[in-house]
C-alpha positions as CSV (number, residue, x, y, z in Angstrom):
1,M,-16.2,-8.1,-52.5
2,F,-16.4,-6.7,-49.3
3,G,-15.3,-9.0,-45.9
4,R,-13.6,-9.4,-42.6
5,S,-9.8,-9.2,-43.4
6,S,-8.4,-11.8,-43.8
7,E,-5.3,-11.0,-42.0
8,P,-4.4,-12.8,-38.8
9,I,-4.5,-10.7,-35.8
10,A,-1.7,-10.4,-33.5
11,P,-1.9,-12.0,-30.0
12,P,-2.0,-9.2,-27.1
13,I,1.2,-8.2,-25.1
14,A,0.8,-8.8,-21.7
15,V,2.8,-6.3,-19.4
16,K,3.2,-7.0,-16.0
17,I,2.8,-4.7,-13.1
18,V,3.9,-5.1,-9.0
19,V,1.6,-3.5,-6.6
20,G,4.2,-3.6,-3.1
21,G,3.9,-1.9,0.0
22,G,3.5,-2.7,3.9
23,F,1.5,-5.0,5.2
24,G,-2.5,-4.0,5.3
25,V,-2.1,-1.3,3.3
26,G,-4.0,-2.2,0.6
27,K,-2.9,-4.4,-2.0
28,T,-5.6,-7.3,-2.3
29,T,-8.5,-4.5,-2.3
30,F,-6.3,-2.4,-5.0
31,V,-6.1,-5.7,-7.4
32,S,-9.5,-6.9,-6.8
33,A,-11.0,-3.3,-7.3
34,I,-9.7,-3.1,-11.3
35,S,-9.5,-6.8,-12.1
36,E,-12.0,-7.6,-14.9
37,I,-12.0,-11.4,-13.6
38,E,-12.0,-12.8,-10.1
39,P,-8.9,-12.1,-8.7
40,L,-6.5,-15.1,-7.4
41,I,-6.6,-14.0,-3.6
42,T,-3.7,-15.6,-1.4
43,E,-5.9,-14.4,1.9
44,A,-4.9,-16.5,4.7
45,E,-6.8,-16.6,8.2
46,M,-4.1,-14.3,10.7
47,T,-3.7,-16.8,13.7
48,E,-2.4,-16.9,17.2
49,R,1.8,-17.7,15.4
50,S,1.3,-14.1,14.2
51,I,1.4,-12.2,17.4
52,G,4.3,-10.1,17.9
53,I,5.1,-11.0,14.0
54,D,2.8,-8.5,12.3
55,D,2.3,-5.0,13.4
56,L,-1.7,-4.5,13.4
57,S,-1.4,-1.0,14.9
58,G,-3.6,0.9,12.5
59,V,-5.2,-1.9,11.6
60,A,-6.3,-3.5,14.0
61,G,-9.3,-5.0,12.2
62,K,-7.5,-6.8,10.0
63,T,-7.9,-10.9,10.0
64,T,-6.4,-12.1,7.2
65,T,-3.0,-11.6,5.1
66,T,-1.9,-12.4,1.8
67,V,0.6,-15.1,2.3
68,A,2.0,-15.8,-1.4
69,L,0.3,-12.8,-4.0
70,D,-2.6,-11.3,-5.3
71,F,-3.1,-12.0,-9.3
72,G,-5.3,-9.7,-11.5
73,R,-6.1,-8.8,-14.9
74,I,-7.3,-5.7,-17.7
75,T,-7.2,-5.9,-20.9
76,L,-6.9,-1.8,-22.5
77,D,-7.7,-3.4,-25.8
78,Q,-6.9,-6.1,-28.4
79,S,-3.0,-5.6,-28.2
80,L,-3.1,-4.9,-24.8
81,L,-3.1,-7.1,-21.7
82,L,-2.4,-5.8,-18.4
83,Y,-1.2,-8.2,-15.1
84,L,-0.9,-7.0,-11.8
85,F,0.7,-9.0,-9.0
86,G,0.1,-7.4,-5.6
87,T,3.2,-8.7,-3.1
88,P,3.0,-10.0,0.6
89,G,2.9,-7.3,3.5
90,Q,5.5,-8.8,5.6
91,D,9.4,-8.9,5.9
92,R,8.9,-13.0,6.1
93,F,7.7,-13.1,2.7
94,A,10.0,-10.9,0.9
95,F,11.9,-14.1,-0.8
96,L,8.9,-14.0,-2.7
97,W,9.5,-11.2,-4.5
98,D,12.3,-11.4,-7.1
99,D,9.8,-14.0,-8.5
100,L,7.3,-12.0,-8.8
101,V,8.7,-8.3,-9.7
102,D,11.1,-10.8,-12.6
103,G,10.1,-9.0,-16.0
104,A,8.0,-6.3,-14.8
105,L,7.3,-3.0,-16.8
106,G,6.6,-0.8,-13.8
107,A,5.4,-1.1,-9.8
108,I,3.0,0.8,-7.7
109,V,4.0,1.7,-4.0
110,L,1.0,1.6,-2.0
111,V,1.6,3.8,1.1
112,D,-1.1,4.0,4.1
113,T,-0.2,7.6,5.6
114,R,-1.1,6.0,9.3
115,R,1.8,3.7,8.9
116,V,4.3,5.6,6.3
117,E,7.8,3.6,7.6
118,D,6.0,0.4,6.8
119,C,6.3,0.8,2.9
120,F,10.6,1.9,3.0
121,T,11.5,-1.5,2.4
122,T,9.4,-1.9,-0.8
123,I,10.7,1.9,-2.1
124,D,14.3,1.0,-2.0
125,Y,13.7,-2.9,-3.3
126,F,12.1,-0.8,-6.7
127,E,15.0,1.9,-6.7
128,E,18.2,-1.0,-6.0
129,R,16.4,-2.9,-9.2
130,D,16.3,0.4,-11.1
131,I,12.3,-0.5,-11.8
132,P,9.8,1.8,-12.7
133,F,7.8,3.2,-9.6
134,V,5.0,5.6,-8.7
135,I,3.4,5.6,-5.1
136,G,-0.2,5.7,-4.7
137,V,-1.2,7.6,-1.0
138,N,-3.8,5.1,-0.1
139,V,-6.4,7.5,1.6
140,F,-9.1,5.4,3.8
141,D,-10.7,8.1,5.6
142,S,-10.5,11.9,6.2
143,R,-8.3,11.3,9.0
144,S,-5.7,9.9,7.0
145,R,-5.9,12.7,4.7
146,F,-2.3,14.8,4.2
147,E,-0.7,16.7,2.0
148,L,1.3,15.1,-0.9
149,E,4.7,17.1,-0.1
150,E,3.6,16.0,3.6
151,V,3.6,12.5,2.6
152,R,6.7,12.9,0.3
153,E,9.1,14.9,2.9
154,A,7.7,11.9,5.3
155,L,9.1,9.5,2.8
156,G,11.8,10.7,2.3
157,V,11.9,10.4,-1.8
158,E,13.2,12.7,-4.4
159,P,10.8,15.5,-6.2
160,D,11.0,13.2,-9.4
161,V,9.1,10.7,-7.7
162,R,5.4,10.3,-8.5
163,L,2.7,10.3,-5.5
164,V,-0.9,9.7,-6.4
165,E,-3.2,10.3,-4.1
166,C,-5.8,7.2,-4.2
167,D,-8.6,5.1,-2.6
168,A,-7.6,1.1,-3.2
169,R,-11.1,0.2,-2.8
170,Y,-12.6,2.4,-6.4
171,R,-11.9,1.1,-10.1
172,E,-11.5,4.3,-11.1
173,S,-8.9,5.6,-8.3
174,V,-7.0,2.6,-8.9
175,K,-7.0,3.2,-12.7
176,N,-5.8,7.2,-12.0
177,V,-2.7,5.5,-10.1
178,L,-2.3,2.7,-13.2
179,V,-2.6,5.5,-16.1
180,A,0.2,7.6,-14.0
181,L,2.3,4.7,-14.1
182,T,2.1,3.9,-17.6
183,E,3.1,7.8,-18.2
184,E,5.9,7.3,-15.7
185,V,7.4,4.4,-17.7
186,L,7.3,5.6,-21.0
187,M,9.1,9.6,-19.5
188,Q,11.3,7.2,-18.2
189,R,12.2,5.1,-21.7
190,L,12.4,8.0,-23.7
191,T,14.8,9.5,-21.1
192,K,17.1,6.4,-21.5
193,Q,16.8,6.6,-25.4
194,R,17.5,10.2,-25.7
195,A,20.3,10.1,-23.5
196,G,21.7,6.8,-25.4
197,S,21.2,8.3,-28.4
198,S,23.3,11.8,-27.3
199,W,26.1,9.8,-27.7
């Protein structure tokens, strides 16, 4: 007789990805563009208390800021779920990062070419913890577009750190960055396995 298989379907594997970067770089937009569910956004209106604390140069029109995290989900297939956690960008919320990054398979560092220096702290954070990451160069408009090698030089990162140009507003562009991160994670794992088996 033909019928459905009686074998139980294994629950999907959940993979945690962290999206970091400086203040106003587009992390909330990035998560919102790709999430298949209504994303959890912890944005709050910026008040007078942030004057002199949050640097608004380059993002003068920004009126809200993430105060805890952004959260979204992507189902790749029946066996794999991606959970995206966006970190707050201001240094004063850095105490939240350790909890958000705990158990992450990899990370994406978003860079705004108008404020490259804002992502130095994030890059250092992932490097110090040996968390695989790629850099998404978020291109807001033609005036902020630079060659990737120019951005690499400005960031001072090694040649093996992968840079991917993206526009955080568009799903396909965000997907390309996630694919690049997946490839990076797999490559690093294979490299470590080969190094371990050579002893």
